[in-house]
C-alpha positions as CSV (number, residue, x, y, z in Angstrom):
1,X,40.7,104.8,11.0
2,X,39.2,101.6,9.8
3,X,42.3,99.5,10.6
4,X,42.5,101.1,14.0
5,X,38.9,100.1,14.9
6,X,39.5,96.6,13.6
7,X,42.7,96.3,15.8
8,X,40.7,97.5,18.8
9,X,38.1,94.8,18.2
10,X,40.9,92.2,17.8
11,X,42.5,93.2,21.2
12,X,39.1,93.1,22.9
13,X,37.7,89.9,21.6
14,X,40.2,87.9,19.6
15,X,43.5,88.2,21.5
16,X,41.8,88.1,24.9
17,X,40.5,84.6,24.2
18,X,36.8,85.6,24.2
19,X,36.5,84.6,20.5
20,X,38.1,81.3,21.2
21,X,35.7,80.5,24.0
22,X,32.7,81.4,21.8
23,X,34.1,79.3,19.0
24,X,34.6,76.4,21.3
25,X,31.0,76.6,22.6
26,X,29.6,76.6,19.0
27,X,31.9,73.8,17.9
28,X,30.8,71.6,20.8
29,X,27.1,72.4,20.1
30,X,27.4,71.7,16.4
31,X,29.3,68.5,17.1
32,X,26.6,67.3,19.5
33,X,23.9,68.0,17.0
34,X,25.7,66.3,14.2
35,X,26.3,63.2,16.4
36,X,22.5,63.2,17.2
37,X,21.5,63.1,13.6
38,X,23.9,60.2,13.0
39,X,22.9,58.1,16.1
40,X,19.2,58.7,16.1
41,X,17.5,55.3,15.4
42,X,14.8,56.7,13.2
43,X,17.3,58.3,10.9
44,X,19.3,55.2,10.1
45,X,17.8,54.7,6.6
46,X,18.2,58.3,5.8
47,X,21.8,58.3,6.9
48,X,22.6,55.2,4.8
49,X,20.8,56.5,1.7
50,X,22.3,60.0,1.7
51,X,25.8,58.5,2.2
52,X,25.3,56.1,-0.6
53,X,24.0,58.8,-2.9
54,X,26.9,61.2,-2.4
55,X,29.3,58.3,-2.9
56,X,27.5,57.3,-6.1
57,X,27.5,60.9,-7.3
58,X,31.3,61.2,-6.9
59,X,31.9,57.9,-8.6
60,X,29.6,59.0,-11.4
61,X,31.5,62.2,-12.0
62,X,34.8,60.3,-12.0
63,X,33.4,57.9,-14.6
64,X,32.1,60.8,-16.6
65,X,35.6,62.2,-16.8
66,X,37.2,58.8,-17.7
67,X,34.6,57.2,-19.9
68,X,32.5,59.8,-21.7
69,X,34.2,61.1,-24.8
70,X,34.2,64.7,-25.9
71,X,30.8,65.6,-27.3
72,X,29.7,68.1,-29.9
73,X,26.3,68.6,-28.2
74,X,26.1,72.3,-27.7
75,X,24.5,72.4,-24.2
76,X,25.7,69.1,-22.8
77,X,28.5,70.5,-20.6
78,X,26.1,73.1,-19.2
79,X,23.6,70.3,-18.3
80,X,26.4,68.4,-16.5
81,X,27.4,71.5,-14.6
82,X,23.8,72.2,-13.6
83,X,23.3,68.6,-12.3
84,X,26.6,68.7,-10.4
85,X,25.6,72.0,-8.8
86,X,22.4,70.5,-7.5
87,X,24.1,67.6,-5.8
88,X,26.5,70.1,-4.2
89,X,23.6,72.2,-3.0
90,X,22.0,69.1,-1.5
91,X,25.2,68.2,0.3
92,X,25.5,71.8,1.6
93,X,22.0,71.8,2.9
94,X,22.5,68.4,4.7
95,X,25.7,69.7,6.3
96,X,23.9,72.8,7.6
97,X,21.0,70.7,9.0
98,X,23.3,68.2,10.7
99,X,25.3,70.9,12.4
100,X,22.2,72.0,14.2
101,X,20.6,74.5,11.7
102,X,17.8,72.5,10.0
103,X,15.6,75.5,9.7
104,X,18.3,77.4,7.8
105,X,18.6,74.4,5.4
106,X,14.9,74.5,4.6
107,X,15.1,77.5,2.3
108,X,18.1,75.9,0.6
109,X,15.9,72.9,-0.3
110,X,13.1,75.1,-1.4
111,X,15.4,76.6,-4.0
112,X,16.9,73.3,-5.0
113,X,13.5,71.8,-5.5
114,X,12.5,74.6,-7.9
115,X,15.7,74.4,-9.9
116,X,15.6,70.6,-10.3
117,X,11.9,70.8,-11.5
118,X,13.0,73.4,-14.1
119,X,15.9,71.1,-15.1
120,X,13.7,68.1,-15.5
121,X,11.4,70.2,-17.8
122,X,14.3,71.3,-19.9
123,X,15.6,67.7,-20.3
124,X,12.2,66.7,-21.6
125,X,12.1,69.8,-23.9
126,X,15.7,70.5,-24.7
127,X,14.9,73.3,-27.1
128,X,14.0,75.4,-24.0
129,X,17.3,74.9,-22.2
130,X,18.9,78.2,-23.2
131,X,15.9,80.1,-22.1
132,X,15.7,78.3,-18.7
133,X,19.4,79.0,-17.8
134,X,19.0,82.7,-18.9
135,X,21.4,82.7,-21.8
136,X,18.9,82.5,-24.7
137,X,20.3,85.8,-26.2
138,X,23.9,85.4,-24.9
139,X,25.3,88.7,-23.8
140,X,23.4,90.7,-26.4
141,X,20.3,91.3,-24.4
142,X,20.5,90.2,-20.8
143,X,17.3,91.9,-19.8
144,X,15.3,90.1,-22.5
145,X,17.0,86.8,-21.5
146,X,16.0,87.4,-17.9
147,X,12.4,88.2,-18.8
148,X,12.2,85.0,-21.0
149,X,13.6,82.9,-18.1
150,X,11.1,84.2,-15.6
151,X,8.2,83.6,-18.1
152,X,9.4,80.0,-18.7
153,X,9.7,79.3,-15.0
154,X,6.0,80.4,-14.5
155,X,4.7,78.3,-17.4
156,X,6.9,75.3,-16.2
157,X,5.5,75.6,-12.7
158,X,1.9,75.3,-14.1
159,X,2.9,72.4,-16.3
160,X,4.9,70.5,-13.7
161,X,2.9,71.0,-10.5
162,X,-0.2,73.1,-11.4
163,X,-3.5,72.4,-13.1
164,X,-1.8,71.6,-16.4
165,X,0.4,69.0,-14.8
166,X,-1.8,65.9,-15.1
167,X,-1.2,65.1,-11.5
168,X,-4.0,64.1,-9.2
169,X,-5.9,66.7,-7.2
170,X,-4.5,65.3,-4.0
171,X,-0.9,65.4,-5.3
172,X,-1.3,69.0,-6.6
173,X,-2.8,70.1,-3.2
174,X,0.1,68.5,-1.3
175,X,2.7,70.1,-3.5
176,X,1.1,73.5,-3.1
177,X,0.7,73.1,0.7
178,X,4.4,72.0,1.1
179,X,5.6,74.9,-1.0
180,X,3.6,77.4,1.1
181,X,5.0,75.9,4.3
182,X,8.5,76.2,3.1
183,X,7.9,79.7,1.8
184,X,7.0,80.6,5.3
185,X,10.5,79.8,6.4
186,X,12.3,80.9,3.2
187,X,11.2,84.6,3.5
188,X,9.9,85.6,7.0
189,X,11.5,82.6,9.0
190,X,8.1,82.0,10.7
191,X,8.6,78.3,11.4
192,X,12.0,78.6,13.1
193,X,10.7,81.7,15.1
194,X,7.7,79.7,16.3
195,X,9.9,76.8,17.4
196,X,12.2,79.1,19.4
197,X,9.6,81.3,21.0
198,X,7.6,78.2,22.0
199,X,10.7,76.6,23.6
200,X,11.3,79.9,25.5
201,X,7.7,80.3,26.7
202,X,7.6,76.7,27.9
203,X,10.4,77.3,30.3
204,X,13.2,75.7,28.3
205,X,15.0,78.9,27.7
206,X,15.8,80.6,24.4
207,X,18.1,78.5,22.3
208,X,21.2,80.6,21.6
209,X,23.5,77.8,20.2
210,X,22.6,75.1,17.7
211,X,21.1,71.9,19.0
212,X,19.4,68.9,17.5
213,X,15.8,69.8,16.7
214,X,13.7,66.7,15.9
215,X,10.8,68.8,14.4
216,X,13.1,70.9,12.2
217,X,15.2,68.0,11.1
218,X,12.1,65.9,10.3
219,X,10.8,68.7,8.0
220,X,14.2,69.0,6.4
221,X,14.6,65.2,6.0
222,X,11.3,64.8,4.2
223,X,12.0,67.3,1.5
224,X,15.7,66.3,1.3
225,X,14.6,62.8,0.5
226,X,12.2,64.1,-2.2
227,X,14.7,66.5,-3.8
228,X,17.6,64.0,-3.6
229,X,15.4,61.4,-5.5
230,X,14.5,64.0,-8.1
231,X,18.2,64.9,-8.6
232,X,19.1,61.2,-8.8
233,X,16.5,60.8,-11.5
234,X,18.1,63.4,-13.7
235,X,21.7,62.2,-13.1
236,X,21.8,59.8,-16.1
237,X,21.4,62.9,-18.4
238,X,25.1,63.4,-18.0
239,X,25.4,60.7,-20.7
240,X,25.6,62.3,-24.2
241,X,24.1,60.6,-27.2
242,X,26.3,57.7,-28.4
243,X,28.5,57.4,-25.3
244,X,27.0,55.9,-22.1
245,X,28.3,54.7,-18.8
246,X,29.0,51.0,-18.0
247,X,26.2,48.5,-17.2
248,X,27.4,48.2,-13.6
249,X,26.8,51.9,-13.1
250,X,23.3,51.5,-14.5
251,X,22.6,48.7,-12.1
252,X,23.8,50.8,-9.2
253,X,21.7,53.7,-10.4
254,X,18.6,51.5,-10.4
255,X,19.4,50.2,-6.9
256,X,19.5,53.7,-5.4
257,X,16.4,54.8,-7.3
258,X,14.5,51.8,-5.8
259,X,15.8,52.6,-2.3
260,X,14.7,56.3,-2.7
261,X,11.2,55.2,-3.6
262,X,11.0,52.8,-0.7
263,X,12.2,55.3,1.8
264,X,9.7,57.9,0.5
265,X,6.9,55.4,0.4
266,X,6.7,55.1,4.2
267,X,6.6,58.9,4.8
268,X,3.7,60.3,6.8
269,X,2.5,63.6,8.2
270,X,2.7,64.2,11.9
271,X,-1.0,63.1,12.2
272,X,-0.4,60.0,10.1
273,X,-1.5,61.2,6.7
274,X,0.1,59.5,3.7
275,X,2.5,61.8,1.7
276,X,4.8,59.1,0.4
277,X,2.4,58.0,-2.4
278,X,2.0,61.6,-3.5
279,X,5.7,62.2,-3.7
280,X,6.1,58.9,-5.7
281,X,3.3,60.1,-8.1
282,X,5.0,63.4,-8.7
283,X,8.5,62.0,-9.2
284,X,7.4,59.1,-11.5
285,X,5.3,61.4,-13.7
286,X,7.5,64.5,-13.8
287,X,10.9,62.8,-13.7
288,X,10.4,60.0,-16.3
289,X,14.1,59.2,-16.6
290,X,16.0,55.9,-16.2
291,X,19.5,54.6,-16.3
292,X,19.5,54.6,-20.1
293,X,18.5,58.3,-20.4
294,X,20.8,60.4,-22.4
295,X,21.1,64.1,-22.8
296,X,19.0,65.3,-25.8
297,X,20.3,68.9,-26.0
298,X,21.3,69.8,-29.5
């Protein structure tokens, strides 16, 4: 019965050419949106930096395989896998946003932000790394490991972005405001709904295919720059103790780190408010890593 129904659908939509027409429409819409993000003058610096960062990440992983010797550090390979995962997550979010779905990419960045914050905390307190990744008790007690991980995430949030963080009141307020705004899209999708219903009510029609949305992409771009810089800051932790990457790699890491800071520095809210200096304060205080940073897991 199941196969018969599937075959009926195939005859009605797939073999009749209706699916091909629909796919063609979406392919053209996604392609137009992607071209807009690449050609828009105000996105030039963002495009150059994101391209450079993904290139540097790939070169880094290649060097890691060629240069870094086998290490006896217990959690080092887990750290490398976690860092690599975050760069792939950022790349996935960027692809989704460029194809005309920036609002769908926003929750991806919300989750990436939280994971990178946790990872930064672990790199500074390596004894907590097994707890943070949820394998403190191995397979012996998964429920206990999960409980410990959640508790660690809560205390880490207070220490990294809350009252115990040492950040200025303005910086903490900004971080909380941004998190609340992104949560509005992560769970009930209120922001994207508001954009679509506004476009419809203003006579522009209800968007039914992806298109370049300057508001949505601007919101995506701001957090992508922030989280990308955070991820770049922890990248040197792929270096185990006693075996580091070449000086040329370190020089390139510093160049990208400086470029990230300068791009963030000029960021403003829609009404002209300064957010760049607040992001810089957060990254410099909570991601105190440099090109010489090594993984300190035992």
